[in-house]
C-alpha positions as CSV (number, residue, x, y, z in Angstrom):
1,M,94.8,90.7,104.3
2,N,94.9,93.3,106.8
3,T,98.8,92.8,106.8
4,S,99.4,92.5,103.1
5,L,97.8,96.0,102.7
6,M,98.8,98.4,105.7
7,L,101.1,100.7,106.4
8,F,100.4,102.6,109.6
9,S,102.4,103.8,112.4
10,P,101.8,101.3,114.9
11,V,102.7,103.6,117.3
12,I,99.5,106.2,118.0
13,T,101.6,109.4,119.7
14,T,98.4,111.4,120.2
15,T,95.1,110.6,122.1
16,I,92.8,109.0,120.0
17,S,89.4,109.9,121.5
18,T,88.5,111.9,119.0
19,F,88.7,109.4,116.0
20,P,85.9,107.9,114.9
21,F,86.6,104.1,115.8
22,P,83.5,102.2,114.5
23,K,80.9,100.4,116.0
24,T,80.7,96.9,115.3
25,H,78.3,94.6,114.3
26,H,76.3,93.3,117.6
27,N,73.1,91.2,116.2
28,T,73.1,89.4,119.2
29,T,70.8,87.1,118.3
30,S,71.9,86.4,114.9
31,L,75.2,85.6,116.3
32,Q,73.6,83.1,118.8
33,S,71.5,81.5,116.1
34,S,74.6,81.4,113.8
35,R,76.6,79.4,116.9
36,K,73.8,77.1,117.2
37,Q,73.8,76.3,113.7
38,H,77.2,75.4,113.3
39,Q,78.0,74.2,116.8
40,G,77.1,70.7,116.6
41,W,79.1,70.6,112.9
42,I,82.2,72.2,114.9
43,H,82.2,69.7,117.7
44,S,82.7,66.5,114.9
45,T,85.7,68.2,114.0
46,S,86.8,69.2,117.3
47,K,90.1,66.9,117.0
48,F,92.0,70.1,115.3
49,G,90.8,72.4,118.4
50,N,90.5,76.0,118.8
51,F,93.5,77.5,118.3
52,L,92.3,80.7,120.0
53,D,93.3,79.6,123.4
54,L,97.2,79.1,122.2
55,K,98.7,82.3,123.4
56,S,101.5,84.0,121.3
57,K,104.9,83.1,121.9
58,Y,106.2,86.6,120.4
59,K,107.7,89.3,122.5
60,S,107.9,92.7,121.5
61,E,111.5,93.6,120.0
62,A,113.5,96.7,119.7
63,L,116.3,97.8,117.5
64,D,120.2,97.3,118.9
65,F,121.1,100.7,117.8
66,D,122.6,103.7,119.4
67,L,120.4,106.9,118.3
68,P,121.4,110.4,118.1
69,W,119.0,111.9,120.6
70,H,118.0,115.1,120.9
71,H,118.6,116.3,124.7
72,P,115.8,119.1,126.1
73,S,118.9,121.1,127.1
74,D,119.6,121.9,123.8
75,R,117.2,124.8,122.6
76,S,117.8,125.1,118.9
77,Q,115.2,125.1,116.8
78,F,114.1,122.5,113.9
79,D,113.4,122.9,110.6
80,V,111.0,120.0,110.9
81,I,109.3,117.6,113.2
82,I,108.3,114.7,112.7
83,I,105.4,112.9,114.8
84,G,105.8,109.1,114.8
85,A,108.8,106.5,113.7
86,G,106.6,104.2,112.0
87,P,107.4,103.2,108.4
88,A,105.6,106.5,106.9
89,G,107.5,109.1,109.8
90,I,111.1,106.9,109.5
91,C,110.9,107.1,105.6
92,L,110.0,110.7,105.3
93,A,112.4,111.6,107.6
94,E,115.4,110.2,105.7
95,Q,114.2,111.6,102.6
96,V,113.6,115.1,103.7
97,S,117.2,115.0,105.9
98,L,118.8,114.3,102.2
99,Y,118.3,117.9,101.6
100,G,120.7,119.0,104.8
101,I,117.2,120.1,106.5
102,K,117.5,119.6,110.2
103,V,115.0,117.0,111.5
104,C,113.7,115.7,114.7
105,C,111.4,112.2,114.8
106,V,109.3,112.1,118.2
107,D,107.8,108.9,119.3
108,P,107.1,107.3,122.6
109,N,109.3,104.0,121.3
110,P,111.5,105.2,118.1
111,L,113.4,101.7,118.3
112,S,110.5,99.5,118.9
113,I,110.0,97.2,115.8
114,W,106.5,97.4,114.1
115,P,104.4,94.8,115.5
116,N,102.2,94.5,112.2
117,N,103.4,91.8,109.5
118,Y,103.2,94.0,106.1
119,G,103.3,92.2,102.6
120,V,103.7,93.7,99.0
121,W,104.4,93.7,95.7
122,F,107.8,92.2,94.6
123,D,108.1,94.9,91.8
124,E,106.6,98.1,94.1
125,F,109.6,97.4,96.5
126,E,112.3,96.9,94.0
127,G,111.2,100.2,92.4
128,L,112.0,101.5,95.8
129,G,115.4,99.4,96.3
130,L,113.7,97.9,99.7
131,E,114.0,94.4,97.9
132,D,116.8,93.4,100.5
133,C,114.1,93.7,103.3
134,L,112.2,90.9,102.1
135,D,112.5,87.6,103.7
136,K,109.9,85.7,101.6
137,T,109.0,86.0,97.8
138,W,106.1,83.9,96.1
139,P,106.5,83.9,92.2
140,M,102.8,84.0,91.9
141,A,99.2,84.8,93.9
142,S,96.1,82.9,94.2
143,I,92.9,83.8,94.4
144,Y,90.1,81.5,95.3
145,I,86.6,82.7,94.0
146,D,84.7,80.0,95.1
147,D,85.1,76.0,95.4
148,N,85.0,75.8,91.3
149,N,86.8,78.9,90.6
150,T,90.6,79.9,90.9
151,K,92.5,82.6,89.4
152,Y,96.4,83.0,89.6
153,L,98.1,86.4,89.3
154,D,101.8,86.0,87.9
155,R,103.0,89.0,89.7
156,C,105.7,88.2,92.2
157,Y,104.8,89.1,96.3
158,G,106.9,89.4,99.2
159,R,106.9,89.6,103.3
160,V,108.7,92.4,104.5
161,N,111.1,91.9,107.2
162,K,110.1,94.6,109.4
163,K,113.7,94.3,111.4
164,K,115.5,94.6,108.5
165,L,113.2,97.4,106.9
166,K,113.8,99.9,110.2
167,E,117.2,99.5,110.7
168,K,117.5,100.6,107.2
169,L,115.9,103.5,107.0
170,V,117.0,104.4,110.8
171,K,120.4,104.2,109.3
172,G,119.7,106.2,106.5
173,C,118.1,109.0,109.1
174,V,121.1,108.9,111.3
175,F,123.3,109.1,108.5
176,N,122.0,112.4,107.0
177,G,121.9,113.5,111.0
178,V,117.9,113.2,111.7
179,R,118.0,113.8,115.6
180,F,115.1,111.1,117.6
181,Y,113.4,112.0,120.7
182,K,111.7,109.7,123.2
183,A,108.6,111.0,123.8
184,K,104.6,111.5,123.4
185,V,103.1,114.5,121.6
186,C,100.2,116.0,123.5
187,E,100.2,119.4,122.0
188,I,101.1,121.8,119.2
189,K,100.8,125.0,119.4
190,H,102.0,127.3,116.4
191,H,103.3,131.2,116.2
192,E,103.8,133.4,113.1
193,F,107.3,131.9,112.5
194,E,107.5,128.6,114.4
195,S,105.4,125.9,115.4
196,I,106.1,124.5,119.2
197,V,105.4,120.6,119.9
198,V,104.7,120.1,123.5
199,C,105.7,116.8,124.7
200,D,104.1,114.7,127.5
201,D,107.5,114.9,129.6
202,G,107.3,118.8,129.1
203,T,110.0,119.1,126.9
204,N,109.0,122.1,124.2
205,L,110.1,121.4,120.2
206,K,110.4,124.4,118.3
207,G,110.6,123.8,114.7
208,S,109.3,125.7,111.2
209,L,107.4,122.8,109.9
210,V,105.3,120.1,112.0
211,V,104.4,116.7,110.2
212,D,102.0,114.0,111.8
213,A,102.9,110.8,110.6
214,S,101.5,109.2,113.8
215,G,98.7,107.3,111.8
216,Y,95.3,106.9,112.3
217,G,93.7,108.9,115.1
218,S,95.3,111.7,115.6
219,N,93.6,115.0,116.8
220,F,96.4,117.3,115.1
221,I,94.7,117.0,111.9
222,D,91.7,118.6,110.6
223,Y,89.8,116.9,107.9
224,D,87.6,118.4,104.8
225,D,83.7,117.7,105.5
226,L,82.8,120.0,101.9
227,T,81.7,116.7,100.4
228,L,78.1,116.5,98.9
229,T,77.8,113.7,101.2
230,K,79.0,113.1,104.4
231,R,82.0,111.1,104.3
232,N,82.2,108.1,106.2
233,Y,84.7,105.3,106.8
234,G,84.9,101.7,105.6
235,Y,86.6,99.6,108.1
236,Q,88.7,96.8,106.7
237,I,89.1,94.0,110.1
238,A,91.4,91.1,110.1
239,Y,92.8,88.8,112.4
240,G,95.9,87.0,111.4
241,V,98.4,84.1,112.9
242,L,101.8,83.0,112.3
243,A,101.7,79.9,113.0
244,E,103.2,76.2,113.5
245,V,100.9,73.9,112.0
246,D,100.4,69.7,111.2
247,A,100.0,70.5,107.5
248,H,98.0,72.9,104.7
249,P,96.7,72.5,101.7
250,F,98.6,75.6,100.1
251,D,101.3,75.8,97.3
252,L,104.3,77.2,98.7
253,D,105.1,79.0,95.6
254,K,101.8,81.3,95.6
255,V,100.8,83.1,98.6
256,V,96.9,83.3,98.6
257,L,95.8,86.8,98.2
258,M,92.0,85.7,98.7
259,D,90.1,82.8,99.5
260,W,86.4,83.7,99.3
261,R,85.0,80.0,99.8
262,D,82.5,79.9,102.4
263,S,81.9,76.1,102.5
264,H,83.2,75.6,106.2
265,L,79.7,77.5,106.8
266,R,77.4,75.5,106.8
267,D,74.8,77.5,105.2
268,G,77.1,79.8,103.7
269,N,77.2,83.5,104.7
270,S,76.1,85.4,101.7
271,S,73.5,86.8,103.8
272,E,76.5,88.0,105.9
273,V,79.4,90.6,105.4
274,P,81.9,88.6,103.7
275,T,85.2,88.0,104.7
276,F,88.2,85.8,102.8
277,M,91.3,84.2,104.1
278,Y,94.4,85.0,103.0
279,A,97.7,83.0,103.6
280,M,101.4,83.3,103.2
281,P,102.9,79.7,103.3
282,F,106.4,79.8,104.2
283,T,107.0,75.9,104.7
284,S,104.8,72.7,105.2
285,N,104.3,73.5,108.4
286,L,104.9,77.4,109.2
287,I,102.1,79.2,107.4
288,F,100.5,82.9,108.3
289,L,96.9,83.0,108.3
290,E,94.5,85.7,108.4
291,E,90.9,86.1,108.2
292,T,90.1,89.5,106.8
293,S,86.3,91.5,105.9
294,L,88.0,93.2,103.3
295,V,85.8,96.5,104.2
296,S,82.3,97.2,106.3
297,R,80.4,99.7,107.6
298,P,79.7,99.3,110.4
299,A,82.8,97.1,111.4
300,L,82.7,93.4,111.4
301,S,84.0,92.6,115.1
302,H,86.9,91.0,115.9
303,K,85.2,88.2,117.7
304,E,83.0,87.3,114.4
305,V,85.9,87.3,112.1
306,K,87.9,84.8,114.7
307,R,84.7,82.6,115.1
308,R,84.9,82.4,111.0
309,M,88.6,81.8,110.7
310,V,88.4,78.9,113.4
311,A,85.3,77.5,111.3
312,R,87.7,77.9,108.1
313,L,90.6,75.9,109.5
314,R,89.1,73.0,111.0
315,H,87.2,72.7,107.1
316,L,90.4,72.7,106.0
317,G,91.8,70.2,108.1
318,I,94.4,72.6,109.4
319,R,95.2,72.0,113.0
320,V,97.6,74.8,114.6
321,K,100.2,73.6,116.8
322,S,101.6,76.3,118.7
323,V,100.9,80.2,117.8
324,L,104.0,82.5,117.4
325,E,102.5,85.7,116.5
326,D,99.1,87.0,116.6
327,E,97.4,90.3,115.5
328,K,94.7,92.6,115.2
329,G,94.3,94.8,112.2
330,L,91.7,97.9,111.7
331,I,91.9,100.2,108.8
332,P,89.9,103.1,108.3
333,M,89.4,103.6,104.3
334,G,87.6,106.4,102.4
335,G,86.6,109.0,104.7
336,S,87.5,112.8,104.2
337,L,90.9,114.0,103.4
338,P,92.6,116.5,105.5
339,K,91.8,119.7,105.2
340,I,93.9,122.4,103.5
341,P,95.4,124.9,104.2
342,Q,96.2,124.1,108.1
343,N,99.8,124.4,110.2
344,V,100.4,120.4,110.6
345,I,101.1,118.2,107.2
346,A,99.4,114.8,107.5
347,F,101.8,112.2,105.8
348,G,101.0,108.0,106.1
349,G,97.6,106.7,107.3
350,N,96.4,109.9,108.5
351,S,96.8,111.6,105.3
352,G,93.9,110.0,102.9
353,L,96.6,107.5,101.6
354,V,95.2,104.6,102.3
355,H,93.4,102.9,99.1
356,P,89.9,103.0,100.2
357,S,89.1,100.1,97.6
358,T,92.0,97.8,99.0
359,G,93.8,99.3,102.1
360,Y,96.9,99.3,100.3
361,L,99.2,101.9,101.9
362,M,102.8,100.9,102.0
363,A,104.7,101.3,98.9
364,R,102.7,104.2,97.7
365,T,103.6,106.5,101.4
366,M,107.3,105.3,100.6
367,T,106.8,106.4,96.8
368,L,105.2,109.8,98.2
369,A,108.3,110.1,100.6
370,P,111.1,111.4,98.1
371,I,108.0,113.9,96.6
372,V,107.0,115.5,99.6
373,A,110.3,115.8,101.0
374,S,111.6,117.8,97.7
375,S,108.3,119.6,98.1
376,I,108.8,120.8,101.8
377,N,113.1,121.5,101.1
378,E,111.5,123.8,98.6
379,C,109.1,125.6,100.9
380,L,111.8,126.3,103.3
381,G,114.0,127.5,101.4
382,S,117.7,128.8,101.8
383,T,116.5,130.6,105.2
384,K,115.0,127.1,106.4
385,M,112.3,129.1,107.6
386,I,108.3,128.9,106.5
387,R,106.3,132.1,105.9
388,G,103.2,132.5,104.6
389,K,101.6,129.0,105.8
390,D,98.6,128.9,103.4
391,L,101.1,128.9,100.5
392,Y,103.2,126.3,101.7
393,A,100.4,123.9,103.1
394,K,99.0,123.9,99.5
395,E,102.3,123.7,97.8
396,I,103.6,120.4,100.0
397,W,99.7,119.3,99.6
398,N,99.5,119.3,96.2
399,S,103.1,117.4,95.8
400,M,101.3,114.6,97.6
401,W,97.7,115.0,96.2
402,P,97.8,116.5,93.0
403,I,94.3,116.8,91.2
404,E,94.4,113.6,89.0
405,S,95.1,111.6,92.3
406,R,92.7,113.3,94.0
407,V,90.0,112.7,91.2
408,A,91.3,109.0,91.2
409,R,90.8,109.0,94.8
410,E,86.8,109.2,94.2
411,Y,86.8,106.4,91.5
412,Y,88.7,104.4,94.2
413,T,86.1,105.1,96.9
414,F,83.2,104.7,94.7
415,G,84.9,100.9,94.3
416,M,84.7,100.4,98.4
417,E,80.9,101.7,98.5
418,T,80.2,99.4,95.8
419,L,81.3,96.5,97.2
420,L,80.0,98.0,100.7
421,K,76.6,97.2,98.7
422,L,77.5,93.5,97.7
423,D,76.7,90.1,99.0
424,L,79.5,87.4,99.1
425,N,78.0,85.9,95.8
426,E,78.1,89.3,94.3
427,T,81.7,90.2,95.7
428,R,82.6,86.7,94.4
429,Q,81.5,88.0,90.7
430,F,82.9,91.6,90.7
431,F,86.4,89.7,91.5
432,E,86.0,87.1,88.8
433,A,85.5,90.0,86.3
434,F,88.0,92.1,88.3
435,F,90.9,89.4,87.5
436,E,89.6,89.1,84.3
437,L,91.3,92.4,83.5
438,K,94.7,93.3,82.0
439,P,97.8,93.0,83.8
440,Y,98.3,96.6,83.3
441,Y,94.8,97.4,84.6
442,M,94.9,95.0,87.7
443,K,98.3,96.5,88.9
444,G,97.4,99.6,87.9
445,F,94.3,99.7,89.8
446,L,96.1,97.9,93.3
447,S,99.0,100.2,92.8
448,S,96.9,103.9,92.7
449,T,99.2,104.2,89.6
450,L,96.3,104.3,86.8
451,T,96.0,108.0,84.8
452,L,92.3,108.9,84.6
453,N,92.2,107.5,80.9
454,D,93.1,104.5,82.3
455,I,90.3,104.4,85.0
456,I,88.0,105.4,81.9
457,W,89.2,102.2,80.6
458,L,89.6,99.9,83.5
459,S,85.3,100.7,84.1
460,M,84.4,99.8,80.7
461,S,86.3,96.6,80.9
462,L,85.4,96.0,84.1
463,F,81.9,96.2,83.4
464,A,82.0,94.3,79.6
465,H,83.7,91.1,82.0
466,S,80.9,91.1,84.6
467,S,78.2,88.6,84.7
468,N,74.7,90.2,83.3
469,S,73.5,89.7,87.1
470,S,76.8,91.4,88.4
471,R,76.3,94.0,86.2
472,L,72.8,94.2,87.3
473,A,73.3,94.6,90.9
474,I,75.4,97.3,90.2
475,V,73.5,99.6,88.2
476,T,70.7,98.6,90.8
477,K,72.6,99.1,94.0
478,C,75.3,101.9,92.8
479,T,73.4,104.2,90.9
480,I,73.4,107.2,93.8
481,L,76.8,105.9,94.1
482,F,77.6,106.8,90.9
483,A,76.4,110.1,90.9
484,E,77.3,111.1,94.3
485,M,81.1,110.2,92.5
486,V,81.1,112.8,89.6
487,A,79.6,115.6,92.1
488,N,82.8,114.7,94.0
489,I,84.9,114.6,91.1
490,C,83.3,117.8,89.5
491,R,83.8,119.8,93.2
492,E,87.5,118.3,93.1
493,L,88.3,120.2,89.7
494,I,86.9,123.5,90.3
495,R,88.1,123.7,94.1
């Protein structure tokens, strides 16, 4: 599900040594025992082979586009320098430049096509005017709770055409006068009325405001550590393939949003970190398949995720003939928000916009881009120069994170922490209740559009729809988490 959820700049333009990449589950004894459990069963269906031995046919692509490059000999100052040419960076550059603001977007490879697949809800992309950037849509979504219980969502889902989307956003940037510079950023120096972005080729880019949209792992952003308890990341881990198959059992008019069935594991995986499969069926012989750990701490290893995917596909009788694309996903979820004020504005994956309970980010980031751009324009003013950085940082930050959104994020983080406490059967019960909610609440939760009143009503409705055993699990396992959420909400309200 990682591809349906994430939006981050795939090219990290900063060193990542300071980013808290997770330790993985590495209980060698349990993994060896698990392998022994499944060994005979897997060999009995060996005619389906191990698709992991197949090499991906994917070759990296780049836009065939004549970008307006910034030349080092041009020593003029920019109003805004945006680090990162991923979806977040390009989208914000386009929106900021609409105001006549002089923008430079710096990235090691500005023309590269993003390597990850992205899935989005159609109505969200339609609201952004980007529905023409979807290359496939499914009228409905299905959720397999277990072997005997399937839910259906009457909400259209689409796969993003990465090339079309980047080309459309880049064209907007070019039309508005955005300049591009091909380099990696290694340092940012701040002075009273300007900031200097130092590139790895020795070039210095001068600007009034620097925005870091380089994705997870940036070491230019400081994070808030004022929560009452240490705010650790949860990690969404996934492995996916776009594959040619002999056949598959899924309806072509439905995306498989979640498949929690575990009959492919002989003894089930209720005692382990649960995983599900996400699938986009394009034709009867072409499908995108992805095994996903929704959230874990420490992170489930990609090796274990792949092992479960092999077992699942064999159980479903899906034989992979060739792999057109493959990808690994790692999404940090939850964690602390960036510290405010500071001299660099975070935007996208490094700004806390990832939905802590689901990992969704793309549509929300693109929805916020014009709002943040408008705030940047107001802060720059007619002089196009920043004065009083504490003031502008708070103003821009509050446009991205108004108090209601920060409070809502505490609730979504509580949802993530709750999922971390649940085993597979309890997770199934949770989602069975969740997908019984009214569409308004489901849509609002997944899209981060609920008001505080909505969240209260959603919580009561979710508790009402839950089974007695699910209620008991939440009450016994999450009481302390709930108290911490309330404390953090109070902190945000008086901040």
